[in-house]
C-alpha positions as CSV (number, residue, x, y, z in Angstrom):
1,M,138.5,206.4,81.9
2,D,138.6,202.9,80.7
3,K,141.4,200.7,82.0
4,G,143.6,198.9,79.7
5,F,143.4,195.1,79.3
6,Q,145.2,192.3,77.6
7,L,143.5,189.8,75.4
8,P,143.9,186.1,76.4
9,R,145.8,183.9,74.1
10,E,143.7,182.4,71.2
11,E,144.8,178.9,72.4
12,D,143.1,179.6,75.7
13,L,139.8,180.5,74.1
14,L,139.4,177.7,71.6
15,A,137.9,174.4,72.6
16,F,140.2,172.7,70.1
17,P,143.5,174.7,69.8
18,K,144.9,174.9,66.3
19,A,148.1,173.1,67.3
20,E,146.1,170.1,68.5
21,Q,145.1,167.3,66.3
22,P,141.4,166.9,65.5
23,R,139.6,164.8,68.1
24,D,137.8,161.6,67.2
25,T,134.2,162.6,67.9
26,A,131.4,160.0,67.6
27,G,128.8,162.6,66.7
28,Y,125.5,163.3,68.5
29,A,124.3,159.7,68.4
30,G,127.5,158.4,69.9
31,V,127.6,161.0,72.6
32,F,124.0,160.4,73.5
33,Q,124.7,156.6,73.8
34,E,127.6,157.3,76.1
35,W,125.4,159.4,78.3
36,K,122.8,156.6,78.4
37,T,125.4,154.0,79.3
38,A,126.9,156.2,82.0
39,A,123.5,156.9,83.5
40,A,122.5,153.2,83.5
41,S,125.8,152.3,85.1
42,Q,125.3,154.9,87.8
43,T,121.7,153.7,88.5
44,R,122.6,150.0,88.7
45,G,125.4,150.9,91.1
46,N,123.1,152.7,93.5
47,A,122.2,150.3,96.2
48,D,120.2,152.8,98.3
49,P,116.5,152.2,97.8
50,A,115.6,155.7,99.1
51,A,117.9,157.4,96.6
52,V,116.4,155.3,93.7
53,R,112.9,156.1,94.9
54,D,113.7,159.8,95.1
55,A,115.1,159.8,91.6
56,L,111.9,158.2,90.2
57,R,109.8,160.6,92.3
58,Y,111.6,163.7,91.0
59,A,111.3,162.4,87.4
60,L,107.5,161.9,87.9
61,S,107.2,165.1,90.0
62,A,104.7,163.1,92.1
63,D,104.3,163.2,95.9
64,W,102.8,161.2,98.7
65,P,100.0,163.5,100.0
66,S,101.0,164.9,103.3
67,Q,97.4,166.2,103.7
68,F,94.2,165.5,101.8
69,E,90.5,166.0,102.1
70,S,87.7,163.8,100.9
71,T,83.9,163.7,100.6
72,I,81.9,160.5,100.4
73,D,78.3,160.5,99.1
74,G,77.0,157.0,98.8
75,H,79.4,155.2,96.5
76,R,80.8,158.5,95.1
77,V,84.0,159.8,96.5
78,V,86.2,162.8,95.8
79,V,89.7,163.1,97.1
80,S,91.9,166.2,96.9
81,R,95.4,167.1,98.1
82,I,95.1,170.2,100.2
83,G,96.5,173.2,98.5
84,K,97.3,171.5,95.2
85,G,94.0,172.2,93.4
86,D,93.6,168.6,92.1
87,R,90.8,166.2,92.6
88,V,90.4,162.4,92.1
89,T,86.9,161.1,91.6
90,G,86.0,157.5,92.3
91,Y,83.6,154.7,93.3
92,W,83.9,153.6,97.0
93,V,82.7,150.3,98.5
94,P,83.4,150.0,102.2
95,G,84.2,146.7,103.8
96,K,86.5,144.7,106.0
97,G,90.0,143.4,105.5
98,A,92.9,144.5,103.3
99,P,91.7,147.3,101.0
100,V,91.8,147.2,97.2
101,L,92.4,150.0,94.6
102,V,91.5,149.1,91.0
103,V,92.7,151.4,88.2
104,H,91.2,150.9,84.8
105,P,92.5,153.2,82.0
106,G,89.0,154.1,81.0
107,G,87.9,154.9,84.6
108,V,85.2,153.8,86.9
109,A,82.4,152.9,84.4
110,P,84.3,150.3,82.4
111,A,86.0,148.9,85.5
112,L,82.6,148.2,87.1
113,R,81.8,146.0,84.1
114,T,84.8,143.7,84.5
115,K,84.5,140.3,86.2
116,L,87.5,141.1,88.3
117,V,85.9,144.0,90.0
118,E,82.7,141.9,90.5
119,Q,84.7,139.3,92.3
120,V,86.6,141.7,94.4
121,T,83.5,143.6,95.6
122,R,81.8,140.3,96.5
123,S,84.7,139.5,98.8
124,G,83.6,142.0,101.3
125,R,86.9,143.9,101.3
126,P,87.0,147.8,101.0
127,V,87.3,148.6,97.3
128,L,88.0,151.9,95.5
129,L,87.8,152.5,91.8
130,I,89.1,155.8,90.4
131,D,88.8,157.9,87.3
132,P,92.5,158.6,86.4
133,F,93.6,161.9,85.0
134,V,92.4,162.8,81.5
135,S,93.6,165.8,79.5
136,N,91.0,168.4,78.7
137,G,90.8,170.1,75.3
138,I,92.8,173.2,76.3
139,R,95.6,171.1,77.7
140,V,95.8,169.0,74.6
141,Q,96.1,172.1,72.4
142,K,98.8,173.5,74.6
143,Q,100.8,170.3,74.5
144,R,100.5,170.2,70.7
145,F,101.6,173.8,70.0
146,D,103.7,174.8,73.1
147,Q,107.2,173.2,72.6
148,Y,108.0,174.1,76.2
149,F,104.8,172.7,77.8
150,L,106.6,169.8,79.5
151,S,109.2,172.2,80.9
152,Y,106.7,173.3,83.5
153,N,103.9,170.7,83.4
154,R,103.7,167.0,84.2
155,T,102.8,164.6,81.4
156,D,99.4,162.9,81.5
157,Q,101.0,159.6,82.6
158,A,102.8,161.4,85.5
159,D,99.5,163.0,86.6
160,R,97.9,159.6,86.6
161,V,100.6,158.2,88.9
162,Q,99.9,161.2,91.2
163,D,96.2,160.3,91.2
164,I,97.0,156.7,92.1
165,L,99.1,157.9,95.0
166,T,96.4,160.2,96.3
167,A,93.9,157.4,96.1
168,V,96.1,155.0,98.0
169,A,96.6,157.6,100.7
170,F,92.8,157.8,101.1
171,L,92.5,154.0,101.1
172,Q,95.1,153.6,103.8
173,A,93.3,156.2,106.0
174,Q,90.0,154.4,105.5
175,S,91.1,150.8,106.2
176,R,93.6,148.6,107.9
177,G,95.9,146.1,106.3
178,M,98.3,146.3,103.4
179,P,96.5,147.9,100.4
180,E,96.4,145.9,97.1
181,L,96.8,147.9,93.9
182,I,95.4,146.4,90.7
183,G,96.2,147.9,87.4
184,L,94.2,146.8,84.3
185,G,95.5,147.2,80.8
186,E,97.5,150.4,80.2
187,A,97.1,151.3,83.8
188,G,99.3,148.4,84.9
189,I,102.5,150.3,84.3
190,W,101.0,153.4,86.0
191,C,100.5,151.3,89.1
192,V,104.0,149.8,89.1
193,F,105.6,153.3,89.2
194,A,103.1,154.6,91.8
195,A,103.9,151.6,94.0
196,A,107.6,152.2,93.5
197,I,107.6,155.7,94.9
198,A,104.9,155.2,97.5
199,P,106.4,155.3,101.1
200,I,104.2,152.3,102.2
201,A,104.3,148.7,101.1
202,L,101.7,147.7,98.5
203,D,100.8,144.4,96.9
204,V,100.6,145.1,93.1
205,V,98.8,143.1,90.5
206,A,99.4,144.4,87.0
207,D,99.6,142.9,83.6
208,L,102.3,144.9,81.9
209,N,101.1,143.9,78.4
210,G,104.6,143.4,77.0
211,F,106.0,146.6,78.4
212,S,109.7,145.8,78.6
213,G,111.1,149.2,79.6
214,S,112.6,150.2,76.3
215,D,112.8,153.8,75.1
216,Q,110.1,153.0,72.6
217,D,107.8,151.5,75.3
218,F,108.2,154.7,77.3
219,R,107.6,157.0,74.3
220,N,104.4,155.1,73.3
221,H,102.9,154.0,76.6
222,F,104.4,155.9,79.6
223,F,105.9,159.2,78.4
224,V,107.8,160.9,81.2
225,P,110.9,162.9,80.4
226,G,113.9,161.7,82.4
227,I,112.4,158.5,83.6
228,Q,115.1,156.3,82.0
229,R,117.8,158.5,83.5
230,A,116.2,157.8,86.9
231,G,116.4,154.0,86.4
232,G,113.3,153.3,84.3
233,L,111.4,150.1,84.7
234,S,114.2,148.1,86.3
235,A,114.5,150.6,89.1
236,A,110.7,150.6,89.7
237,L,110.6,146.8,89.9
238,R,113.4,146.9,92.5
239,L,111.2,149.0,94.7
240,V,107.8,147.3,94.4
241,N,107.0,145.2,97.5
242,R,105.4,142.4,95.6
243,L,104.3,142.2,92.0
244,S,102.0,139.7,90.4
245,A,101.7,139.8,86.6
246,T,98.6,137.5,86.6
247,L,95.3,139.2,87.0
248,P,92.9,137.1,89.2
249,A,90.0,136.9,86.8
250,Q,88.3,133.8,85.4
251,R,88.6,133.5,81.7
252,P,88.2,131.0,78.9
253,A,91.2,128.8,78.1
254,G,93.7,130.6,75.8
255,Q,92.3,134.1,76.4
256,A,94.9,136.6,77.6
257,A,94.7,137.9,81.1
258,S,94.5,141.5,79.9
259,E,91.6,140.7,77.6
260,A,89.6,139.0,80.4
261,A,90.2,141.8,82.8
262,V,89.7,144.8,80.5
263,E,86.6,145.1,78.3
C-alpha cells in the first residue's frame, strides 16, 4: 500500500519564487566572463608551484614517464612509455655535455635541414630530434564527426606535449647535465608547456611567434580544453626554469628568428 505524502510548497521548488522580484541576470556571456574572472583570480592567487603544475598537467592529461623503453639503431631511436601503447620516433646523435632536444613542427626531416641543428650537432653535445604526434586519417574523421571525441581523448597539441616529455625522459637517462629544449616555429609553445609540467629543470629556447596567451591564440595554435582555467600561458611561464625567446641561429640582418630556424 502506498504511503501518503505531502507536496512541498511551490516556493521551495522554484529557482525564482513568484513573490521575489526578477533578478538582474547578465546572460550567458556575462556569466561566462564572471567565471573566467574568478578562475584567473584564483590562479593568480595560488603561490604553490606544485599546485599550478598539477593543474596544467591535468588539463593536458600528460605525465612524466615513470617507466619507458627505447631502441637505438644507428641514428634512429624509438621511445615508448611502458604500458601506454605510444611511441616516439626520432634521430639520435650521442655526444658529451648537456643534452639537447630539438622539436620541429614538421618532424626530423625538416629539422635536419636547419642551420640551428647543424650548429648544435657540430658542438659535440648529445642531440635528439623527434617526430611529434600527427593525427592519422581515422582520428581526424572521428574528431570531425564525434562531438564528444575530446571528452575521452587528448587533443593533438596535448599529445605532442606528452611526446616531448617522453623524449626528455629518454634524454635525461642517456646524458648528464641539464637538458636544453629547443622549440622551432609552432613547436615553441608545445615546448613551453612541456617544460612547465616536467619535474626536472630544463633550459628552454622557443620563439613563441607572437603567442600571447589569448583565448584566440589557444583556439588557433594550442587547443587544449581547460588550459586557460588551469592558468594558461602565464602559469606555464612561471614554472619554466629559464626561457630564451631568441633562437641561436645565424641569419641575415632583418630576418625573423623563426624564419631562420624553420624552413
